[in-house]
mmCIF file of the N, C-alpha and C atoms, coordinates in Angstrom:
data_MODEL
# 
_entry.id   MODEL 
# 
loop_
_atom_site.group_PDB 
_atom_site.id 
_atom_site.type_symbol 
_atom_site.label_atom_id 
_atom_site.label_alt_id 
_atom_site.label_comp_id 
_atom_site.label_asym_id 
_atom_site.label_entity_id 
_atom_site.label_seq_id 
_atom_site.pdbx_PDB_ins_code 
_atom_site.Cartn_x 
_atom_site.Cartn_y 
_atom_site.Cartn_z 
_atom_site.occupancy 
_atom_site.B_iso_or_equiv 
_atom_site.pdbx_formal_charge 
_atom_site.auth_seq_id 
_atom_site.auth_comp_id 
_atom_site.auth_asym_id 
_atom_site.auth_atom_id 
_atom_site.pdbx_PDB_model_num 
ATOM 1   N N  . MET A 1 1  ? -1.222  10.188  -15.758 1.00 0.00 ? 1  MET A N  1 
ATOM 2   C CA . MET A 1 1  ? -2.357  9.514   -16.359 1.00 0.00 ? 1  MET A CA 1 
ATOM 3   C C  . MET A 1 1  ? -2.500  8.136   -15.715 1.00 0.00 ? 1  MET A C  1 
ATOM 4   N N  . SER A 1 2  ? -3.695  7.795   -15.292 1.00 0.00 ? 2  SER A N  1 
ATOM 5   C CA . SER A 1 2  ? -3.894  6.503   -14.653 1.00 0.00 ? 2  SER A CA 1 
ATOM 6   C C  . SER A 1 2  ? -4.361  5.464   -15.676 1.00 0.00 ? 2  SER A C  1 
ATOM 7   N N  . ARG A 1 3  ? -4.119  4.227   -15.335 1.00 0.00 ? 3  ARG A N  1 
ATOM 8   C CA . ARG A 1 3  ? -4.537  3.084   -16.153 1.00 0.00 ? 3  ARG A CA 1 
ATOM 9   C C  . ARG A 1 3  ? -5.689  2.386   -15.458 1.00 0.00 ? 3  ARG A C  1 
ATOM 10  N N  . HIS A 1 4  ? -6.362  1.515   -16.193 1.00 0.00 ? 4  HIS A N  1 
ATOM 11  C CA . HIS A 1 4  ? -7.449  0.732   -15.628 1.00 0.00 ? 4  HIS A CA 1 
ATOM 12  C C  . HIS A 1 4  ? -6.933  -0.666  -15.283 1.00 0.00 ? 4  HIS A C  1 
ATOM 13  N N  . PRO A 1 5  ? -7.186  -1.149  -14.062 1.00 0.00 ? 5  PRO A N  1 
ATOM 14  C CA . PRO A 1 5  ? -6.773  -2.506  -13.712 1.00 0.00 ? 5  PRO A CA 1 
ATOM 15  C C  . PRO A 1 5  ? -7.746  -3.529  -14.301 1.00 0.00 ? 5  PRO A C  1 
ATOM 16  N N  . GLU A 1 6  ? -7.329  -4.778  -14.319 1.00 0.00 ? 6  GLU A N  1 
ATOM 17  C CA . GLU A 1 6  ? -8.208  -5.864  -14.751 1.00 0.00 ? 6  GLU A CA 1 
ATOM 18  C C  . GLU A 1 6  ? -9.244  -6.095  -13.655 1.00 0.00 ? 6  GLU A C  1 
ATOM 19  N N  . ILE A 1 7  ? -10.510 -6.107  -14.039 1.00 0.00 ? 7  ILE A N  1 
ATOM 20  C CA . ILE A 1 7  ? -11.594 -6.293  -13.077 1.00 0.00 ? 7  ILE A CA 1 
ATOM 21  C C  . ILE A 1 7  ? -12.417 -7.496  -13.492 1.00 0.00 ? 7  ILE A C  1 
ATOM 22  N N  . LEU A 1 8  ? -12.639 -8.408  -12.554 1.00 0.00 ? 8  LEU A N  1 
ATOM 23  C CA . LEU A 1 8  ? -13.462 -9.596  -12.777 1.00 0.00 ? 8  LEU A CA 1 
ATOM 24  C C  . LEU A 1 8  ? -14.762 -9.431  -11.996 1.00 0.00 ? 8  LEU A C  1 
ATOM 25  N N  . TRP A 1 9  ? -15.849 -9.870  -12.582 1.00 0.00 ? 9  TRP A N  1 
ATOM 26  C CA . TRP A 1 9  ? -17.173 -9.662  -12.016 1.00 0.00 ? 9  TRP A CA 1 
ATOM 27  C C  . TRP A 1 9  ? -17.918 -10.988 -11.961 1.00 0.00 ? 9  TRP A C  1 
ATOM 28  N N  . ALA A 1 10 ? -18.601 -11.235 -10.846 1.00 0.00 ? 10 ALA A N  1 
ATOM 29  C CA . ALA A 1 10 ? -19.490 -12.394 -10.725 1.00 0.00 ? 10 ALA A CA 1 
ATOM 30  C C  . ALA A 1 10 ? -20.653 -11.962 -9.846  1.00 0.00 ? 10 ALA A C  1 
ATOM 31  N N  . GLN A 1 11 ? -21.799 -12.585 -10.040 1.00 0.00 ? 11 GLN A N  1 
ATOM 32  C CA . GLN A 1 11 ? -22.920 -12.215 -9.197  1.00 0.00 ? 11 GLN A CA 1 
ATOM 33  C C  . GLN A 1 11 ? -23.869 -13.376 -9.000  1.00 0.00 ? 11 GLN A C  1 
ATOM 34  N N  . ARG A 1 12 ? -24.572 -13.292 -7.885  1.00 0.00 ? 12 ARG A N  1 
ATOM 35  C CA . ARG A 1 12 ? -25.673 -14.193 -7.563  1.00 0.00 ? 12 ARG A CA 1 
ATOM 36  C C  . ARG A 1 12 ? -26.911 -13.315 -7.432  1.00 0.00 ? 12 ARG A C  1 
ATOM 37  N N  . SER A 1 13 ? -28.015 -13.915 -7.132  1.00 0.00 ? 13 SER A N  1 
ATOM 38  C CA . SER A 1 13 ? -29.233 -13.113 -7.012  1.00 0.00 ? 13 SER A CA 1 
ATOM 39  C C  . SER A 1 13 ? -29.163 -12.115 -5.859  1.00 0.00 ? 13 SER A C  1 
ATOM 40  N N  . ASP A 1 14 ? -28.354 -12.411 -4.831  1.00 0.00 ? 14 ASP A N  1 
ATOM 41  C CA . ASP A 1 14 ? -28.281 -11.537 -3.660  1.00 0.00 ? 14 ASP A CA 1 
ATOM 42  C C  . ASP A 1 14 ? -26.895 -10.944 -3.412  1.00 0.00 ? 14 ASP A C  1 
ATOM 43  N N  . LYS A 1 15 ? -25.892 -11.276 -4.235  1.00 0.00 ? 15 LYS A N  1 
ATOM 44  C CA . LYS A 1 15 ? -24.530 -10.810 -4.006  1.00 0.00 ? 15 LYS A CA 1 
ATOM 45  C C  . LYS A 1 15 ? -23.837 -10.454 -5.312  1.00 0.00 ? 15 LYS A C  1 
ATOM 46  N N  . VAL A 1 16 ? -22.893 -9.527  -5.201  1.00 0.00 ? 16 VAL A N  1 
ATOM 47  C CA . VAL A 1 16 ? -22.032 -9.161  -6.324  1.00 0.00 ? 16 VAL A CA 1 
ATOM 48  C C  . VAL A 1 16 ? -20.595 -9.309  -5.847  1.00 0.00 ? 16 VAL A C  1 
ATOM 49  N N  . PHE A 1 17 ? -19.756 -9.948  -6.659  1.00 0.00 ? 17 PHE A N  1 
ATOM 50  C CA . PHE A 1 17 ? -18.342 -10.129 -6.343  1.00 0.00 ? 17 PHE A CA 1 
ATOM 51  C C  . PHE A 1 17 ? -17.524 -9.376  -7.384  1.00 0.00 ? 17 PHE A C  1 
ATOM 52  N N  . ILE A 1 18 ? -16.683 -8.461  -6.928  1.00 0.00 ? 18 ILE A N  1 
ATOM 53  C CA . ILE A 1 18 ? -15.812 -7.700  -7.815  1.00 0.00 ? 18 ILE A CA 1 
ATOM 54  C C  . ILE A 1 18 ? -14.382 -7.955  -7.377  1.00 0.00 ? 18 ILE A C  1 
ATOM 55  N N  . THR A 1 19 ? -13.550 -8.440  -8.298  1.00 0.00 ? 19 THR A N  1 
ATOM 56  C CA . THR A 1 19 ? -12.150 -8.704  -8.009  1.00 0.00 ? 19 THR A CA 1 
ATOM 57  C C  . THR A 1 19 ? -11.287 -7.819  -8.898  1.00 0.00 ? 19 THR A C  1 
ATOM 58  N N  . VAL A 1 20 ? -10.419 -7.040  -8.262  1.00 0.00 ? 20 VAL A N  1 
ATOM 59  C CA . VAL A 1 20 ? -9.483  -6.196  -8.998  1.00 0.00 ? 20 VAL A CA 1 
ATOM 60  C C  . VAL A 1 20 ? -8.146  -6.928  -8.992  1.00 0.00 ? 20 VAL A C  1 
ATOM 61  N N  . SER A 1 21 ? -7.670  -7.316  -10.157 1.00 0.00 ? 21 SER A N  1 
ATOM 62  C CA . SER A 1 21 ? -6.420  -8.055  -10.289 1.00 0.00 ? 21 SER A CA 1 
ATOM 63  C C  . SER A 1 21 ? -5.298  -7.068  -10.597 1.00 0.00 ? 21 SER A C  1 
ATOM 64  N N  . LEU A 1 22 ? -4.469  -6.812  -9.581  1.00 0.00 ? 22 LEU A N  1 
ATOM 65  C CA . LEU A 1 22 ? -3.357  -5.882  -9.740  1.00 0.00 ? 22 LEU A CA 1 
ATOM 66  C C  . LEU A 1 22 ? -2.227  -6.327  -8.815  1.00 0.00 ? 22 LEU A C  1 
ATOM 67  N N  . PRO A 1 23 ? -1.320  -7.182  -9.326  1.00 0.00 ? 23 PRO A N  1 
ATOM 68  C CA . PRO A 1 23 ? -0.212  -7.663  -8.499  1.00 0.00 ? 23 PRO A CA 1 
ATOM 69  C C  . PRO A 1 23 ? 0.643   -6.511  -7.979  1.00 0.00 ? 23 PRO A C  1 
ATOM 70  N N  . ASP A 1 24 ? 1.116   -6.662  -6.757  1.00 0.00 ? 24 ASP A N  1 
ATOM 71  C CA . ASP A 1 24 ? 1.993   -5.673  -6.123  1.00 0.00 ? 24 ASP A CA 1 
ATOM 72  C C  . ASP A 1 24 ? 1.353   -4.293  -5.986  1.00 0.00 ? 24 ASP A C  1 
ATOM 73  N N  . ALA A 1 25 ? 0.046   -4.264  -5.757  1.00 0.00 ? 25 ALA A N  1 
ATOM 74  C CA . ALA A 1 25 ? -0.640  -2.985  -5.565  1.00 0.00 ? 25 ALA A CA 1 
ATOM 75  C C  . ALA A 1 25 ? -0.215  -2.365  -4.243  1.00 0.00 ? 25 ALA A C  1 
ATOM 76  N N  . LYS A 1 26 ? -0.004  -1.054  -4.279  1.00 0.00 ? 26 LYS A N  1 
ATOM 77  C CA . LYS A 1 26 ? 0.345   -0.309  -3.075  1.00 0.00 ? 26 LYS A CA 1 
ATOM 78  C C  . LYS A 1 26 ? -0.722  0.746   -2.834  1.00 0.00 ? 26 LYS A C  1 
ATOM 79  N N  . ASN A 1 27 ? -1.003  0.986   -1.571  1.00 0.00 ? 27 ASN A N  1 
ATOM 80  C CA . ASN A 1 27 ? -1.969  2.022   -1.188  1.00 0.00 ? 27 ASN A CA 1 
ATOM 81  C C  . ASN A 1 27 ? -3.325  1.822   -1.850  1.00 0.00 ? 27 ASN A C  1 
ATOM 82  N N  . ALA A 1 28 ? -3.790  0.569   -1.900  1.00 0.00 ? 28 ALA A N  1 
ATOM 83  C CA . ALA A 1 28 ? -5.086  0.285   -2.509  1.00 0.00 ? 28 ALA A CA 1 
ATOM 84  C C  . ALA A 1 28 ? -6.198  0.908   -1.675  1.00 0.00 ? 28 ALA A C  1 
ATOM 85  N N  . GLN A 1 29 ? -7.082  1.629   -2.347  1.00 0.00 ? 29 GLN A N  1 
ATOM 86  C CA . GLN A 1 29 ? -8.224  2.245   -1.693  1.00 0.00 ? 29 GLN A CA 1 
ATOM 87  C C  . GLN A 1 29 ? -9.483  1.869   -2.449  1.00 0.00 ? 29 GLN A C  1 
ATOM 88  N N  . VAL A 1 30 ? -10.466 1.370   -1.698  1.00 0.00 ? 30 VAL A N  1 
ATOM 89  C CA . VAL A 1 30 ? -11.748 0.977   -2.269  1.00 0.00 ? 30 VAL A CA 1 
ATOM 90  C C  . VAL A 1 30 ? -12.828 1.773   -1.563  1.00 0.00 ? 30 VAL A C  1 
ATOM 91  N N  . LYS A 1 31 ? -13.740 2.299   -2.332  1.00 0.00 ? 31 LYS A N  1 
ATOM 92  C CA . LYS A 1 31 ? -14.856 3.043   -1.756  1.00 0.00 ? 31 LYS A CA 1 
ATOM 93  C C  . LYS A 1 31 ? -16.151 2.507   -2.339  1.00 0.00 ? 31 LYS A C  1 
ATOM 94  N N  . LEU A 1 32 ? -17.078 2.173   -1.455  1.00 0.00 ? 32 LEU A N  1 
ATOM 95  C CA . LEU A 1 32 ? -18.403 1.722   -1.856  1.00 0.00 ? 32 LEU A CA 1 
ATOM 96  C C  . LEU A 1 32 ? -19.410 2.760   -1.399  1.00 0.00 ? 32 LEU A C  1 
ATOM 97  N N  . GLU A 1 33 ? -20.326 3.106   -2.263  1.00 0.00 ? 33 GLU A N  1 
ATOM 98  C CA . GLU A 1 33 ? -21.358 4.069   -1.911  1.00 0.00 ? 33 GLU A CA 1 
ATOM 99  C C  . GLU A 1 33 ? -22.719 3.407   -2.013  1.00 0.00 ? 33 GLU A C  1 
ATOM 100 N N  . PRO A 1 34 ? -23.643 3.754   -1.115  1.00 0.00 ? 34 PRO A N  1 
ATOM 101 C CA . PRO A 1 34 ? -24.967 3.109   -1.098  1.00 0.00 ? 34 PRO A CA 1 
ATOM 102 C C  . PRO A 1 34 ? -25.738 3.206   -2.410  1.00 0.00 ? 34 PRO A C  1 
ATOM 103 N N  . ASP A 1 35 ? -25.484 4.231   -3.209  1.00 0.00 ? 35 ASP A N  1 
ATOM 104 C CA . ASP A 1 35 ? -26.217 4.379   -4.468  1.00 0.00 ? 35 ASP A CA 1 
ATOM 105 C C  . ASP A 1 35 ? -25.734 3.427   -5.559  1.00 0.00 ? 35 ASP A C  1 
ATOM 106 N N  . GLY A 1 36 ? -24.687 2.618   -5.277  1.00 0.00 ? 36 GLY A N  1 
ATOM 107 C CA . GLY A 1 36 ? -24.226 1.605   -6.228  1.00 0.00 ? 36 GLY A CA 1 
ATOM 108 C C  . GLY A 1 36 ? -22.948 1.963   -6.943  1.00 0.00 ? 36 GLY A C  1 
ATOM 109 N N  . ARG A 1 37 ? -22.138 2.818   -6.372  1.00 0.00 ? 37 ARG A N  1 
ATOM 110 C CA . ARG A 1 37 ? -20.871 3.206   -7.010  1.00 0.00 ? 37 ARG A CA 1 
ATOM 111 C C  . ARG A 1 37 ? -19.707 2.496   -6.316  1.00 0.00 ? 37 ARG A C  1 
ATOM 112 N N  . PHE A 1 38 ? -18.793 1.951   -7.140  1.00 0.00 ? 38 PHE A N  1 
ATOM 113 C CA . PHE A 1 38 ? -17.573 1.266   -6.686  1.00 0.00 ? 38 PHE A CA 1 
ATOM 114 C C  . PHE A 1 38 ? -16.392 2.021   -7.283  1.00 0.00 ? 38 PHE A C  1 
ATOM 115 N N  . THR A 1 39 ? -15.487 2.501   -6.425  1.00 0.00 ? 39 THR A N  1 
ATOM 116 C CA . THR A 1 39 ? -14.281 3.154   -6.918  1.00 0.00 ? 39 THR A CA 1 
ATOM 117 C C  . THR A 1 39 ? -13.055 2.473   -6.323  1.00 0.00 ? 39 THR A C  1 
ATOM 118 N N  . PHE A 1 40 ? -12.001 2.406   -7.112  1.00 0.00 ? 40 PHE A N  1 
ATOM 119 C CA . PHE A 1 40 ? -10.754 1.762   -6.721  1.00 0.00 ? 40 PHE A CA 1 
ATOM 120 C C  . PHE A 1 40 ? -9.608  2.622   -7.209  1.00 0.00 ? 40 PHE A C  1 
ATOM 121 N N  . SER A 1 41 ? -8.561  2.731   -6.372  1.00 0.00 ? 41 SER A N  1 
ATOM 122 C CA . SER A 1 41 ? -7.327  3.385   -6.814  1.00 0.00 ? 41 SER A CA 1 
ATOM 123 C C  . SER A 1 41 ? -6.152  2.746   -6.094  1.00 0.00 ? 41 SER A C  1 
ATOM 124 N N  . ALA A 1 42 ? -5.011  2.680   -6.775  1.00 0.00 ? 42 ALA A N  1 
ATOM 125 C CA . ALA A 1 42 ? -3.786  2.110   -6.216  1.00 0.00 ? 42 ALA A CA 1 
ATOM 126 C C  . ALA A 1 42 ? -2.620  2.483   -7.114  1.00 0.00 ? 42 ALA A C  1 
ATOM 127 N N  . THR A 1 43 ? -1.420  2.287   -6.596  1.00 0.00 ? 43 THR A N  1 
ATOM 128 C CA . THR A 1 43 ? -0.216  2.414   -7.403  1.00 0.00 ? 43 THR A CA 1 
ATOM 129 C C  . THR A 1 43 ? 0.430   1.045   -7.499  1.00 0.00 ? 43 THR A C  1 
ATOM 130 N N  . GLU A 1 44 ? 1.269   0.856   -8.527  1.00 0.00 ? 44 GLU A N  1 
ATOM 131 C CA . GLU A 1 44 ? 1.877   -0.456  -8.770  1.00 0.00 ? 44 GLU A CA 1 
ATOM 132 C C  . GLU A 1 44 ? 3.241   -0.263  -9.400  1.00 0.00 ? 44 GLU A C  1 
ATOM 133 N N  . GLY A 1 45 ? 4.166   -1.131  -9.041  1.00 0.00 ? 45 GLY A N  1 
ATOM 134 C CA . GLY A 1 45 ? 5.481   -1.156  -9.671  1.00 0.00 ? 45 GLY A CA 1 
ATOM 135 C C  . GLY A 1 45 ? 6.462   -0.173  -9.072  1.00 0.00 ? 45 GLY A C  1 
ATOM 136 N N  . SER A 1 46 ? 7.677   -0.266  -9.550  1.00 0.00 ? 46 SER A N  1 
ATOM 137 C CA . SER A 1 46 ? 8.744   0.586   -9.027  1.00 0.00 ? 46 SER A CA 1 
ATOM 138 C C  . SER A 1 46 ? 8.599   2.041   -9.455  1.00 0.00 ? 46 SER A C  1 
ATOM 139 N N  . VAL A 1 47 ? 7.863   2.291   -10.537 1.00 0.00 ? 47 VAL A N  1 
ATOM 140 C CA . VAL A 1 47 ? 7.640   3.666   -10.999 1.00 0.00 ? 47 VAL A CA 1 
ATOM 141 C C  . VAL A 1 47 ? 6.326   4.240   -10.465 1.00 0.00 ? 47 VAL A C  1 
ATOM 142 N N  . ASN A 1 48 ? 5.664   3.469   -9.600  1.00 0.00 ? 48 ASN A N  1 
ATOM 143 C CA . ASN A 1 48 ? 4.398   3.893   -8.981  1.00 0.00 ? 48 ASN A CA 1 
ATOM 144 C C  . ASN A 1 48 ? 3.352   4.321   -10.009 1.00 0.00 ? 48 ASN A C  1 
ATOM 145 N N  . GLN A 1 49 ? 3.117   3.451   -10.989 1.00 0.00 ? 49 GLN A N  1 
ATOM 146 C CA . GLN A 1 49 ? 2.080   3.696   -11.993 1.00 0.00 ? 49 GLN A CA 1 
ATOM 147 C C  . GLN A 1 49 ? 0.721   3.753   -11.292 1.00 0.00 ? 49 GLN A C  1 
ATOM 148 N N  . GLN A 1 50 ? -0.063  4.773   -11.570 1.00 0.00 ? 50 GLN A N  1 
ATOM 149 C CA . GLN A 1 50 ? -1.376  4.955   -10.952 1.00 0.00 ? 50 GLN A CA 1 
ATOM 150 C C  . GLN A 1 50 ? -2.436  4.155   -11.714 1.00 0.00 ? 50 GLN A C  1 
ATOM 151 N N  . TYR A 1 51 ? -3.288  3.419   -10.978 1.00 0.00 ? 51 TYR A N  1 
ATOM 152 C CA . TYR A 1 51 ? -4.412  2.675   -11.535 1.00 0.00 ? 51 TYR A CA 1 
ATOM 153 C C  . TYR A 1 51 ? -5.680  3.144   -10.848 1.00 0.00 ? 51 TYR A C  1 
ATOM 154 N N  . SER A 1 52 ? -6.775  3.217   -11.595 1.00 0.00 ? 52 SER A N  1 
ATOM 155 C CA . SER A 1 52 ? -8.045  3.601   -10.992 1.00 0.00 ? 52 SER A CA 1 
ATOM 156 C C  . SER A 1 52 ? -9.204  3.018   -11.793 1.00 0.00 ? 52 SER A C  1 
ATOM 157 N N  . ALA A 1 53 ? -10.324 2.863   -11.096 1.00 0.00 ? 53 ALA A N  1 
ATOM 158 C CA . ALA A 1 53 ? -11.552 2.371   -11.723 1.00 0.00 ? 53 ALA A CA 1 
ATOM 159 C C  . ALA A 1 53 ? -12.731 3.011   -11.013 1.00 0.00 ? 53 ALA A C  1 
ATOM 160 N N  . ASP A 1 54 ? -13.764 3.296   -11.767 1.00 0.00 ? 54 ASP A N  1 
ATOM 161 C CA . ASP A 1 54 ? -14.985 3.888   -11.225 1.00 0.00 ? 54 ASP A CA 1 
ATOM 162 C C  . ASP A 1 54 ? -16.150 3.197   -11.918 1.00 0.00 ? 54 ASP A C  1 
ATOM 163 N N  . LEU A 1 55 ? -16.878 2.379   -11.174 1.00 0.00 ? 55 LEU A N  1 
ATOM 164 C CA . LEU A 1 55 ? -17.980 1.615   -11.751 1.00 0.00 ? 55 LEU A CA 1 
ATOM 165 C C  . LEU A 1 55 ? -19.296 2.045   -11.125 1.00 0.00 ? 55 LEU A C  1 
ATOM 166 N N  . GLU A 1 56 ? -20.293 2.251   -11.954 1.00 0.00 ? 56 GLU A N  1 
ATOM 167 C CA . GLU A 1 56 ? -21.634 2.521   -11.457 1.00 0.00 ? 56 GLU A CA 1 
ATOM 168 C C  . GLU A 1 56 ? -22.443 1.239   -11.630 1.00 0.00 ? 56 GLU A C  1 
ATOM 169 N N  . LEU A 1 57 ? -22.807 0.614   -10.517 1.00 0.00 ? 57 LEU A N  1 
ATOM 170 C CA . LEU A 1 57 ? -23.520 -0.652  -10.543 1.00 0.00 ? 57 LEU A CA 1 
ATOM 171 C C  . LEU A 1 57 ? -25.006 -0.416  -10.776 1.00 0.00 ? 57 LEU A C  1 
ATOM 172 N N  . PHE A 1 58 ? -25.716 -1.471  -11.136 1.00 0.00 ? 58 PHE A N  1 
ATOM 173 C CA . PHE A 1 58 ? -27.125 -1.366  -11.510 1.00 0.00 ? 58 PHE A CA 1 
ATOM 174 C C  . PHE A 1 58 ? -28.013 -1.000  -10.321 1.00 0.00 ? 58 PHE A C  1 
ATOM 175 N N  . GLY A 1 59 ? -27.722 -1.578  -9.153  1.00 0.00 ? 59 GLY A N  1 
ATOM 176 C CA . GLY A 1 59 ? -28.584 -1.363  -7.987  1.00 0.00 ? 59 GLY A CA 1 
ATOM 177 C C  . GLY A 1 59 ? -27.842 -0.765  -6.820  1.00 0.00 ? 59 GLY A C  1 
ATOM 178 N N  . LYS A 1 60 ? -28.544 -0.653  -5.725  1.00 0.00 ? 60 LYS A N  1 
ATOM 179 C CA . LYS A 1 60 ? -27.975 -0.100  -4.496  1.00 0.00 ? 60 LYS A CA 1 
ATOM 180 C C  . LYS A 1 60 ? -27.105 -1.136  -3.801  1.00 0.00 ? 60 LYS A C  1 
ATOM 181 N N  . LEU A 1 61 ? -26.173 -0.651  -2.950  1.00 0.00 ? 61 LEU A N  1 
ATOM 182 C CA . LEU A 1 61 ? -25.281 -1.523  -2.185  1.00 0.00 ? 61 LEU A CA 1 
ATOM 183 C C  . LEU A 1 61 ? -25.569 -1.406  -0.699  1.00 0.00 ? 61 LEU A C  1 
ATOM 184 N N  . ASN A 1 62 ? -25.438 -2.516  0.002   1.00 0.00 ? 62 ASN A N  1 
ATOM 185 C CA . ASN A 1 62 ? -25.485 -2.502  1.454   1.00 0.00 ? 62 ASN A CA 1 
ATOM 186 C C  . ASN A 1 62 ? -24.036 -2.363  1.920   1.00 0.00 ? 62 ASN A C  1 
ATOM 187 N N  . VAL A 1 63 ? -23.596 -1.149  2.119   1.00 0.00 ? 63 VAL A N  1 
ATOM 188 C CA . VAL A 1 63 ? -22.197 -0.860  2.427   1.00 0.00 ? 63 VAL A CA 1 
ATOM 189 C C  . VAL A 1 63 ? -21.782 -1.491  3.751   1.00 0.00 ? 63 VAL A C  1 
ATOM 190 N N  . GLU A 1 64 ? -22.657 -1.490  4.737   1.00 0.00 ? 64 GLU A N  1 
ATOM 191 C CA . GLU A 1 64 ? -22.330 -2.042  6.056   1.00 0.00 ? 64 GLU A CA 1 
ATOM 192 C C  . GLU A 1 64 ? -22.108 -3.551  6.010   1.00 0.00 ? 64 GLU A C  1 
ATOM 193 N N  . ALA A 1 65 ? -22.804 -4.263  5.141   1.00 0.00 ? 65 ALA A N  1 
ATOM 194 C CA . ALA A 1 65 ? -22.660 -5.718  5.033   1.00 0.00 ? 65 ALA A CA 1 
ATOM 195 C C  . ALA A 1 65 ? -21.578 -6.124  4.038   1.00 0.00 ? 65 ALA A C  1 
ATOM 196 N N  . SER A 1 66 ? -21.014 -5.174  3.323   1.00 0.00 ? 66 SER A N  1 
ATOM 197 C CA . SER A 1 66 ? -19.992 -5.475  2.314   1.00 0.00 ? 66 SER A CA 1 
ATOM 198 C C  . SER A 1 66 ? -18.652 -5.755  2.971   1.00 0.00 ? 66 SER A C  1 
ATOM 199 N N  . LYS A 1 67 ? -17.852 -6.584  2.296   1.00 0.00 ? 67 LYS A N  1 
ATOM 200 C CA . LYS A 1 67 ? -16.521 -6.943  2.787   1.00 0.00 ? 67 LYS A CA 1 
ATOM 201 C C  . LYS A 1 67 ? -15.486 -6.632  1.719   1.00 0.00 ? 67 LYS A C  1 
ATOM 202 N N  . ILE A 1 68 ? -14.324 -6.148  2.168   1.00 0.00 ? 68 ILE A N  1 
ATOM 203 C CA . ILE A 1 68 ? -13.221 -5.846  1.262   1.00 0.00 ? 68 ILE A CA 1 
ATOM 204 C C  . ILE A 1 68 ? -11.984 -6.545  1.793   1.00 0.00 ? 68 ILE A C  1 
ATOM 205 N N  . ALA A 1 69 ? -11.298 -7.293  0.927   1.00 0.00 ? 69 ALA A N  1 
ATOM 206 C CA . ALA A 1 69 ? -10.070 -7.995  1.302   1.00 0.00 ? 69 ALA A CA 1 
ATOM 207 C C  . ALA A 1 69 ? -8.975  -7.605  0.317   1.00 0.00 ? 69 ALA A C  1 
ATOM 208 N N  . THR A 1 70 ? -7.841  -7.151  0.853   1.00 0.00 ? 70 THR A N  1 
ATOM 209 C CA . THR A 1 70 ? -6.707  -6.768  0.014   1.00 0.00 ? 70 THR A CA 1 
ATOM 210 C C  . THR A 1 70 ? -5.585  -7.769  0.223   1.00 0.00 ? 70 THR A C  1 
ATOM 211 N N  . GLY A 1 71 ? -5.147  -8.408  -0.873  1.00 0.00 ? 71 GLY A N  1 
ATOM 212 C CA . GLY A 1 71 ? -4.054  -9.373  -0.818  1.00 0.00 ? 71 GLY A CA 1 
ATOM 213 C C  . GLY A 1 71 ? -2.897  -8.918  -1.672  1.00 0.00 ? 71 GLY A C  1 
ATOM 214 N N  . LEU A 1 72 ? -1.921  -9.804  -1.872  1.00 0.00 ? 72 LEU A N  1 
ATOM 215 C CA . LEU A 1 72 ? -0.751  -9.457  -2.660  1.00 0.00 ? 72 LEU A CA 1 
ATOM 216 C C  . LEU A 1 72 ? -1.028  -9.355  -4.152  1.00 0.00 ? 72 LEU A C  1 
ATOM 217 N N  . ARG A 1 73 ? -2.027  -10.085 -4.639  1.00 0.00 ? 73 ARG A N  1 
ATOM 218 C CA . ARG A 1 73 ? -2.301  -10.099 -6.081  1.00 0.00 ? 73 ARG A CA 1 
ATOM 219 C C  . ARG A 1 73 ? -3.678  -9.555  -6.443  1.00 0.00 ? 73 ARG A C  1 
ATOM 220 N N  . HIS A 1 74 ? -4.611  -9.533  -5.474  1.00 0.00 ? 74 HIS A N  1 
ATOM 221 C CA . HIS A 1 74 ? -5.983  -9.144  -5.754  1.00 0.00 ? 74 HIS A CA 1 
ATOM 222 C C  . HIS A 1 74 ? -6.564  -8.296  -4.630  1.00 0.00 ? 74 HIS A C  1 
ATOM 223 N N  . THR A 1 75 ? -7.557  -7.501  -4.974  1.00 0.00 ? 75 THR A N  1 
ATOM 224 C CA . THR A 1 75 ? -8.408  -6.837  -4.008  1.00 0.00 ? 75 THR A CA 1 
ATOM 225 C C  . THR A 1 75 ? -9.816  -7.317  -4.305  1.00 0.00 ? 75 THR A C  1 
ATOM 226 N N  . VAL A 1 76 ? -10.462 -7.867  -3.278  1.00 0.00 ? 76 VAL A N  1 
ATOM 227 C CA . VAL A 1 76 ? -11.801 -8.453  -3.448  1.00 0.00 ? 76 VAL A CA 1 
ATOM 228 C C  . VAL A 1 76 ? -12.751 -7.746  -2.527  1.00 0.00 ? 76 VAL A C  1 
# 
């Protein structure tokens, strides 16, 4: 059974910022779809607890112009 990570959201008129807060995430995978879907999955901890999120955003996404950064504590 997977858990939901903490997700922070911010937006401007032309941009959306989504931050997934999951310290020590392993194998983080982010998928953006042009129709406005954001999916995230990763494992965390020594027991490899599975985390996942699936968000349907209000509008379409420009996948080619989008940026994804994975760090030690966050995926942005």
